[in-house]
C-alpha positions in Angstrom: -29.4 25.5 7.6 -26.1 26.3 9.2 -24.9 24.3 12.2 -23.0 26.4 14.7 -19.9 24.9 16.4 -20.1 24.2 20.1 -19.3 27.2 22.2 -15.9 27.6 23.8 -17.5 27.4 27.2 -19.1 24.1 26.5 -15.8 22.7 25.2 -14.1 23.8 28.4 -16.8 22.3 30.5 -16.3 19.0 28.6 -12.6 19.0 29.3 -13.2 19.9 33.0 -15.5 17.0 33.6 -14.6 14.3 31.1 -17.1 11.6 30.2 -16.2 8.0 31.1 -14.9 7.3 27.6 -12.6 10.3 27.7 -11.5 9.5 31.3 -10.7 5.9 30.2 -8.6 7.1 27.3 -6.7 9.6 29.4 -6.0 6.8 31.9 -4.7 4.6 29.2 -7.5 2.0 29.5 -8.6 0.5 26.2 -12.0 -0.9 25.5 -11.9 -4.7 25.3 -13.2 -4.6 21.7 -10.1 -2.7 20.6 -7.2 -5.1 20.8 -3.7 -3.7 20.9 -2.6 -5.8 17.9 -4.6 -7.4 15.1 -3.6 -10.8 13.9 -2.3 -10.1 10.3 -2.0 -12.6 7.5 -0.4 -11.8 4.2 -1.2 -13.9 1.1 -0.5 -13.9 -2.7 -3.6 -15.1 -4.5 -2.3 -15.7 -8.1 -5.6 -17.0 -9.4 -7.3 -13.8 -8.4 -4.3 -11.6 -9.4 -4.0 -10.0 -6.0 -2.2 -9.8 -2.7 -4.3 -9.7 0.4 -3.8 -8.6 4.0 -6.3 -10.1 6.4 -6.7 -8.6 9.9 -8.4 -10.9 12.4 -9.5 -13.2 9.5 -11.2 -10.4 7.5 -9.7 -8.9 4.3 -8.4 -5.5 5.3 -6.3 -4.4 2.4 -5.7 -5.6 -1.2 -3.3 -4.9 -4.1 -4.6 -6.0 -7.5 -2.3 -6.6 -10.4 -2.0 -7.8 -14.0 1.0 -9.4 -15.7 2.0 -8.7 -19.3 5.3 -10.0 -20.5 8.0 -9.1 -18.0 5.9 -6.5 -16.2 3.6 -6.6 -13.2 1.2 -3.7 -13.3 -0.1 -2.9 -9.8 -3.4 -1.5 -10.8 -5.4 -1.0 -7.6 -4.9 -0.7 -3.9 -7.9 -0.9 -1.6 -8.2 -0.7 2.2 -11.6 -1.3 3.9 -12.9 2.0 5.3 -13.0 0.8 8.9 -9.3 -0.3 8.6 -7.9 2.9 7.1 -5.4 5.1 8.8 -3.5 2.1 10.3 -0.8 1.8 7.6 -2.2 -1.4 6.1 -2.0 -0.3 2.5 1.7 0.4 2.9 2.2 -3.1 4.5 0.5 -5.0 1.7 2.3 -3.0 -1.0 5.6 -3.8 0.7 4.7 -7.5 1.0 3.8 -7.5 -2.8 7.0 -5.7 -3.8 9.1 -8.1 -1.7 7.3 -11.1 -3.2 7.9 -9.8 -6.8 11.6 -9.1 -6.0 12.2 -12.5 -4.4 10.2 -14.8 -6.5 10.0 -13.4 -10.0 12.0 -11.7 -12.7 9.2 -9.2 -13.3 9.5 -5.4 -12.9 6.8 -3.3 -11.4 4.6 -0.8 -13.2 2.8 1.3 -10.6 -0.5 2.1 -12.3 -2.2 2.8 -8.9 -1.4 6.2 -7.4 -0.8 4.7 -4.0 1.8 2.3 -5.3 3.5 5.1 -7.2 3.5 7.2 -3.9 4.9 4.2 -2.1 7.8 3.9 -4.5 8.4 7.7 -4.2 8.7 7.2 -0.4 11.0 4.2 -0.9 13.6 5.2 -3.5 15.9 2.3 -2.4 13.3 0.0 -4.2 13.4 2.0 -7.5 15.4 -0.8 -9.2 12.2 -2.9 -9.4 10.7 -0.2 -11.7 13.2 -1.0 -14.4 13.2 -4.1 -16.6 15.2 -6.9 -15.0 17.3 -9.5 -16.7 17.0 -13.2 -15.8 
C-alpha cells in the first residue's frame, strides 16, 4: 500500500489558515512545556567510567570511556532520542576532553565515531590525541 503525499492545494490551504499551533509558532509564542533553556549539569563519574550531561535532572547525554596505561579510550557517546538535535553530544564530549586535558596526563583515543568526528571538527585539540609526557 502506497501512501500519497498531501496535495499541493491542501498544503496551500494549511498555510492560508494556520492551526493554533502554527499560528503560535509564527507569533513566537512557545508552549509552557518547552522552556527556553534547560538546566544542564555536567559530571565525571569515574566509578562508572563515564561523563554525563543531565538536562533538567535527567541524563541526556553520556560519554563512556576506559583507561589503559596513559590512554583514555572514549568508547561510546549516547544521547537520549528525545534530546537529540540540540548539540548535547558535542557539549559532553567537549566537557570530557577539557577534563582530561586539565586533570590528567592521559591522551585520548577516539574509539567512538562521534568523538573522532568531534576531533576532526576541532583540530586545535589534536594535541590530546598524542601521548603526553608528565
